[in-house]
C-alpha positions in Angstrom: -171.4 88.8 111.4 -167.7 89.2 112.6 -165.4 91.7 110.7 -162.2 90.9 109.5 -159.0 91.8 111.8 -157.8 94.4 109.4 -161.1 95.9 109.9 -161.0 95.8 113.4 -157.6 97.5 113.2 -158.9 99.8 110.8 -161.9 100.6 113.6 -159.7 100.9 116.2 -157.3 103.3 114.8 -160.2 106.1 114.5 -160.5 105.5 118.3 -160.2 109.1 119.9 -157.2 109.1 122.1 -155.8 110.9 125.8 -156.3 114.3 125.5 -153.8 115.7 128.4 -151.8 112.2 129.3 -150.5 111.8 133.1 -147.4 110.8 133.1 -147.6 109.6 136.4 -150.4 107.4 135.4 -148.8 105.6 132.8 -151.3 107.0 130.1 -150.4 105.5 126.7 -152.8 104.7 124.2 -153.0 100.6 122.9 -151.7 100.7 119.7 -154.7 100.0 117.1 -153.2 97.1 115.3 -151.8 95.4 118.3 -155.0 96.1 119.6 -157.0 94.3 117.4 -154.2 91.0 117.4 -154.7 90.4 121.1 -157.9 90.4 120.9 -158.5 88.5 117.4 -156.4 85.9 119.0 -158.7 85.9 122.0 -161.3 85.8 119.2 -160.2 82.4 118.1 -159.2 81.1 121.6 -163.4 81.5 121.9 -162.5 84.0 124.8 -164.9 86.9 123.2 -167.3 86.1 121.9 -170.3 85.7 124.0 -167.8 86.0 127.0 -168.2 88.4 130.2 -165.6 90.8 129.9 -163.7 93.2 132.1 -161.6 95.7 131.0 -159.6 96.8 133.3 -158.3 100.1 133.6 -159.8 100.8 130.5 -158.4 104.2 129.4 -160.4 104.9 126.4 -161.9 102.0 126.0 -159.7 100.8 122.8 -159.8 97.1 124.8 -163.4 96.8 125.2 -164.6 98.4 122.2 -162.8 95.9 119.9 -164.2 92.9 122.0 -167.9 94.5 122.2 -167.4 94.2 118.4 -166.0 90.8 118.0 -169.3 89.8 120.0 -168.6 89.8 123.6 -172.0 89.6 126.1 -171.4 92.1 128.1 -168.0 94.5 128.9 -167.4 96.0 132.3 -165.1 99.6 131.5 -163.4 99.8 135.0 -161.4 103.0 134.8 -160.9 106.0 138.3 -160.0 108.7 135.2 -163.6 110.5 134.4 -162.2 112.5 131.0 -161.0 109.1 129.8 -164.7 107.8 130.3 -165.9 110.5 128.7 -163.6 109.4 125.7 -164.5 106.3 125.9 -168.0 106.4 125.8 -167.9 108.6 123.0 -165.7 106.2 121.0 -168.3 103.1 121.8 -170.7 105.4 120.0 -169.1 106.0 117.1 -167.7 102.9 117.0 -171.8 101.8 116.8 -172.3 103.8 114.2 -169.8 102.7 112.4 -170.6 98.9 112.7 -174.4 99.0 113.0 -173.8 96.6 115.4 -175.8 96.3 119.3 -172.7 97.6 121.3 -174.0 100.5 124.3 -176.4 98.1 125.5 -173.9 95.9 126.5 -171.4 97.9 128.1 -171.7 99.5 131.7 -169.1 101.8 132.6 -167.8 102.1 135.9 -165.8 105.7 137.4 -164.0 104.0 139.8 -160.3 102.2 141.1 -160.6 98.5 140.0 -160.3 97.5 143.6 -163.6 98.3 144.0 -164.7 96.3 141.2 -166.9 93.2 142.8 -168.5 91.4 139.8 -167.2 88.5 138.3 -166.8 87.9 134.8 -165.1 84.8 132.3 -162.1 87.5 130.9 -159.7 90.0 132.3 -158.6 92.2 129.8 -156.0 94.8 130.6 -152.7 96.7 129.8 -152.1 98.1 133.0 -149.3 100.8 134.3 -146.5 99.3 133.7 -144.9 100.0 137.5 -142.3 102.6 136.2 -143.6 105.3 137.8 -145.2 104.1 140.7 -143.8 100.5 142.1 -146.1 97.2 141.8 -149.3 98.7 139.9 -149.0 96.1 137.6 -148.9 94.0 140.2 -152.3 95.4 141.8 -153.8 94.8 138.4 -152.9 91.5 138.2 -153.9 90.2 142.1 -157.6 92.1 141.3 -158.0 89.8 138.2 -156.8 86.7 139.2 -159.8 87.0 141.4 -162.3 87.7 139.0 -161.5 85.7 136.0 -160.6 82.4 134.7 -158.6 83.6 132.3 -156.9 86.9 131.7 -155.2 88.9 129.1 -152.4 91.6 130.3 -150.0 93.7 128.3 -146.3 93.8 130.4 -142.8 94.8 130.0 -141.2 91.5 128.3 -138.1 91.9 130.9 -141.4 91.0 133.7 -141.5 88.0 132.2 -139.8 86.2 135.1 -142.6 88.2 137.6 -145.4 87.1 135.8 -144.9 83.2 135.6 -144.2 83.5 139.6 -146.7 85.6 140.2 -149.6 83.2 138.0 -147.9 80.5 139.8 -148.8 82.2 143.6 -152.5 82.2 142.5 -153.2 79.1 140.6 -152.9 80.1 137.2 -150.2 79.5 134.3 -149.1 81.1 131.0 -150.9 79.5 128.7 -149.8 82.4 125.8 -148.1 85.1 124.9 -147.5 87.8 122.0 -144.5 89.7 122.0 -144.6 93.4 120.6 -142.3 96.3 119.6 -144.5 98.5 121.6 -145.2 102.2 120.1 -145.0 104.8 123.3 -145.7 108.4 120.9 -144.7 111.3 122.5 -147.1 113.1 124.6 -145.3 115.6 127.0 -142.6 118.3 126.6 -139.6 116.7 127.6 -140.1 113.7 125.6 -137.4 114.1 122.8 -138.4 110.9 120.5 -141.7 111.5 118.3 -141.9 107.5 119.4 -140.3 105.6 121.3 -140.5 101.7 121.1 -140.1 99.2 124.2 -140.7 95.3 124.0 -143.9 94.1 125.4 -146.0 90.8 125.5 -149.2 90.4 126.1 -149.6 87.5 128.2 -152.8 84.9 128.1 -153.1 84.0 131.4 -155.8 80.4 132.2 -156.4 79.0 136.0 -154.9 75.6 136.3 
């Protein structure tokens, strides 16, 4: 039985986040309420249940774990940061204990750069770096996703909407849905002056034409 959206959000809120986030990698945790809403929408659009999914730049695993809880058949967690991957593995064990679902056997953890991922999947879900620290890092994620799946859920700054439209068209994809959020970035570094800084972020659903 599938849990409710609110139950999913509560579960995701209990997962551990980055211990020492790296600014250069733009390691910010995905808000549990936002993750739950996007994953629930994806579930309703039949993009999760019994699907083979890849979570690019999976971080501590919130998106991939949520997808497994909602019935994904197989989930690839691709993350090049070893400590983050260890946290995501522990988070998955916790989620399995909480839900009593068989999750671990459906997960594949790959400690590598997304450029090295070779499998084809049904869906890619990703919250890539926004490209504020390293220019075009978001483009690298999108180009890889376009070559690996027919449906993509990808988080980006709302101000990059025109860029997302253009690159999607270039690869034969179209934006079918867009969900807008005031994305909370919690203070994680000594130079951060505010406890929470909010930015306008959209999750785009992209589908091959």
